[in-house]
N, C-alpha and C positions, 0 to 999 in steps of 0.2 A: 545290375543286383541281379540275382537269380529268381526265380518267380515262382519261392517259396513265399507264402503269404504272411506279410509281419500280423504281429497281434494285436495291434492295435485298431489299424486302416491301411491303404491302400487305392490307391489310382493304376486298375491294367487301364493298357494305353495297347491296343490291336494295330500292331502292324500292318498285319494281311489286310487290315478292315483300310490302312489308312490308304496302302498299296494298290486296292480297290478302288478309291476313289479317286485318285491322282486319275488312273486307268481310263472312271470312268467323264473324267471332268476331262481329259484331253478329247478324248470323242465329242464333246460339245463344243470345244476350242473352235473349231473353223479351220483346222490343220494349221493354227498359231502356236508359237510354242507358250509352254505352262511354264511361271515360273511359283514354285512354293514357296509360302513367306511362311517361315518357321519366326517370326517375331514375339516377345515379350513368354520364350522358353516353348516355340510352336503353340500357344495361346493356351501351354498349360502341362503342352503332352511329352513334353524333351527334347527339345532342340533338337540336336545333334541325333540320336535315333532316327526321328520325326524326318532329318532334310538328310538321313545315308535313306531309306524307306523310298523318300521323294523320289530321288536321283534314281534307286531302282527301278523303280516303274514309270522315265520318261521324264519327269521334270526336266530342264536344261538350264536354270535359273533356278538358284534362291535367294530370296529377298529378307531382309530384317528394317529393323527402324534404325535403330542406334547402331556408328559404327563397331562399339565395344562390341555388338554380336553379333557382325559377321567375320571381323575381329575374332573369336573366340574359336568361329567355325571353323578359319583356315587354321588356327592355332592347332585344330584337332584332326587339324590331316584334307579339310575338305577343300578339294580343286573348285574348276570350273567357273563359272559366271554364279557371285553374287552383289548383289544391290542393296543398299544402307543408303535411307531418304534422310534422316533425323536430323541434322546438324546442328550444332552450338557456334558460336566463333570459338577460334582457341580449340578447337577439339583434333581429332590425334588424323590431320589429312596426309600427313607424311608417311606415319605409317598404313594407312588406305593404300594409299599411292602406292606403296613399296608390297602388298600385299595382295595387288593388280582387283581390289575392289573397283566396284562401282558407284561411282560415288554423287549425289544429286546435288543441284544447286541449281538453287531460285532469285535467286538477287547477287547485286555483284559485287556484297562483303563472299558469298561463297566461293564467286568464283575466280575474286583474287585470295582467298586463302590455298585454293587447289591448285592454281596457276603455282603459287610461293610453295607449295609443300614438292609438288611434281622438277620445278628447280633446284629446291633443295636434295632430294634423292636423288636428281637425274634419270629418272624415269616419265615417262609420257604417264600422265591422268586420262582417268577413265568416266569422263562426266554421263550423262544425262539433266538436260536441262527438263526441269519440271515448269508447267504452266497453270494457273490458279485458272480454270475453263466457269468457274461458278461456287467450288465449295467453299472459299474465303477463308482455307486453314494457310498451310504450304504452299508454295508458286509463287510466279511469277504472273503478274498482270499484265493483263494484253496492251495497257498503255509502255508500259517499260519494256515487252517483250525483246523490240527492234535493239533496245540500248544489249539488256545482255547478249541476243545470237550476235551483235556486233562486236562488241567484246570478247565471246568465246571462240568466233571465227576467227578473229587475231588472233588468239594463241590459238588455236590449230595451227595456224598457218607458222604460228611461230616453233610449232613441234614441243610444244607445254601439253595439250591434250587432245583428245580424240574423242570429239562427242558424239557417245555412242548411242543415246537414243532421247527420243523425245516423248515426255509422257504427263498424265494430269492423271484427277480420280476423281471419281462421281462423287455426288452427297448425296442423291435418293433412286440409286438403284435397284435397293427394293424396296419398291416402293412401284409396282406396276404401274406401268402409265404414266408417272409424274411428267409436269411438262420440263420439271429441269433439264433431266435426258438427255431427248433430241436437244435443247440447247448448249447445254454443255460439247456434246460432239458438234456439232455445227461450231463453237469456238473454238474447240481441240482442232480439230481439221482447219479453219481457219490459219492458229497458231502453227502449226505444222508445214503449211504451205509457206506462209511467209520463211519458215529458218531454210528447210529445205530452199526456195528462191535466193535466196541468200547464201546459198553455199553447203551446207548442212548436211552430211549424208545418214543420218543415223543407221544404226543396223536394226532399231526397234522402236516405234511406236509401240507404245500402250496407254489405256485409260481402263481398260477392265478390271474389277474385282471381284470375287464372288459372284453375288446376285447379276450382275451384267453378263459375267459368263454363263450364268444358266438360262439367262431370260432377253440378250440383248445380242443379238450375232454382229448387228452392226458395228457392235464396238472392240470387239476382239484384234482388228489390228494385224501386229505381225505378233504379239504375247498378250496373255493374259494369266494374273495375278491371283491364284487362288489364296485365302488363306481359312476362313470358319469351312465354308466348303469341303476343304479339302480332310477335315475332323469330322466330316459328317455331320455335320450341322445344316442347317437350311439357314440362309441368312435374313430370311424373314419366312414367319405365318403366312404373309398375303401371297408368298411365293409357292408355297406347299413346301411337303414335309419330305425330310433327308428321301426316303424310299418314293415320293417322286419322279426324283434326281437319281436314281439308283445310287444312293451313297449311304451311309451306315455309319454310325459314330464310333468313334475309334476310343474315347474313357469308362472305363467304370469304375464307380466309388466306392466303395464298400468300406464300411467298419464292422469291428467285434461285437455284437451287445455285451456291455461293461457288466451289467446285474439285470437280475428283473424282479424283480419284489411286489408283493402288495401291499395297497393300501387302502382304507375307510374312506366310506365318502365324505366329502368336501374337505379332503385335503389339496390341498394348493401348491401348484407345481411351478418351479422355479421363480427367478425374480420378480419381484412385483405383482406375484400370486395372479398373473393374467386367465388361468388357468385352471378349474378348480373341479376334480374328481364328483359326479353326480353320484355315482352308486359306488362300493366297494369293486376294483379292479386292480388289474396288474399294471405295472409299468416295467418299460425298457429304456434303460440309460446308455445313450448310444456316443462313442469318444470323440466328438469331433465339433467343432466352433465357429465364431466368428474368426478365430487366431488361424484356423485351418482353409480358412474361406467361403466358410456356411455364409449365407447373409443371412442378419439379424432383421432385418425384414421379413426374414419367412415366417418369422416366430409365430405358430399357429394356423402355422400353411404347409409349409413343407413338409411334400410328401415323400415314405422311406417304407422301403419292401425289406418286412418282418415277421419272420414262420409263417410264410404263404401268403399275408395279407399284405394290401398296403394299406398304411397308417401315417396318420397327422401328427406333425409334431407337436406336442403340447407343451406352451405358456412358450416363455422365452427361450432364445438360442443363449448359451450364454457363450465363454470366452473357447470355452474347449469341449465342453457338451452340450447336449439337449436332451429331453424324455420324450418318448411315446407311448402314448396309451395305449397297452398292445390288450381292451377291452375283456381281459381274463383268461387270457393265453398264455402259454405258459413254456414261451422256449426256452431251451436250454443259455447259460448265458455264454458267450462265442459265437451264439449263431449268428449269419451273416445279417447286417442291414445295410441293404443295400440303395443309395441316395439316388442314385440316375445309373443308365446303362441304354443301350440300344432300345429296351424296352419289349425284349420279343419271349420274354420268359416274366414276364409281368410286373418287372420295374418302372418307376418313374422315369421320363427321361430328363436331360440339362433342360428341355425347352419348357418342361411340368416347374419346375426349381423357377425357372427365369418368369411365368408367369405365378407364381406363387410371391416372389418376392419383385413383381413392377420391375422385371429389368429384362434384358437382353440374352441370351446360350449362351454369348463369347462372351462374358461377364460369367456367368456359373463355373465353365472349362476355366477359363484362364485366372479366375482368381485364387484357384486350389494353392493353399499355399506348402511352401518347402517341408513341413514336417507330415506331410502324407508326402512315404514312396511314393516314385514310380516304379510298375512293373511293368518294361518292352514284354510284349508276346509275339512270337513267330518272329522275332528278326531277320534272320534268313531268309531270302524271298523262295518262293514256293520252285522250282523245278518245273517244267514246262515236262 
């Protein structure tokens, strides 16, 4: 898409900022490789442009949740190492093997399907064994690890697969000093040591997500997986602001004000009349709603920069629109209503919206819907 602003709304994605964020994260990675996580359409930023920008900035791996996301990157011509980890029985294992994806295996059923796919494709599967070190989601429990490692090694000896990695995921790395961080590291080291004792020679061992990359250097091992931090957002306000880590938010969400009008005192606004004007005032109509990912939970609280001042959502966020009380100001229809951005022009940030909706900034950017076009700025890398 070109950089001409659409009339209703736009999400501008600053790829120069993304590349700078990747470089800043690589500098913190203690010499480990960096995996750029582009799952969920790159947290709402656009998977393909963000993947290319991250690779330009020195990322050596890409990561997705679903195999379909990874296969789409391959189909768009992205080479190199791509890992995907969220599998269900009957998934596109053969397609993944044929596309040279690294696939994650957490249990015996998945190992059997990976081996069957490799046999059918006549190729060696790249498999990473995932350990559940305490998160309690995907991953193999320590008690079941010997069986999985033994079976994977047998398949490796038979030429069906290559064990390319051993990995896990933190539960509370975004909570500084949480006791589970050290406990998970201990379990991970023990499970890696067992696998290596049994003959596994992984290319990469990895457990660090964005918060661990920023604050737990002991967790970096051979590879760090950076998701939200790559997009310039802090994994947690407790850890610090993006600026504290040398990061810049990548997405700016803007709409064109659809209407500005005068209303008298006592005028109810939006569904349920949860907001009523106390004086005669002016209202601005912003043509974005919960169908576009604007959280209804931020009704009456979400901040928006309109006409040089930060306003608050007046009343309920509807499916396609919401209202702000302009307090008598009269910006022209079509004036920018900036919901969030880096914050350096006085606009709110995604973290401000997260606070207003009692959620996390991850959800704010990821939920922005497909009706909002992404405009990718600075797609070409800067020349030194």
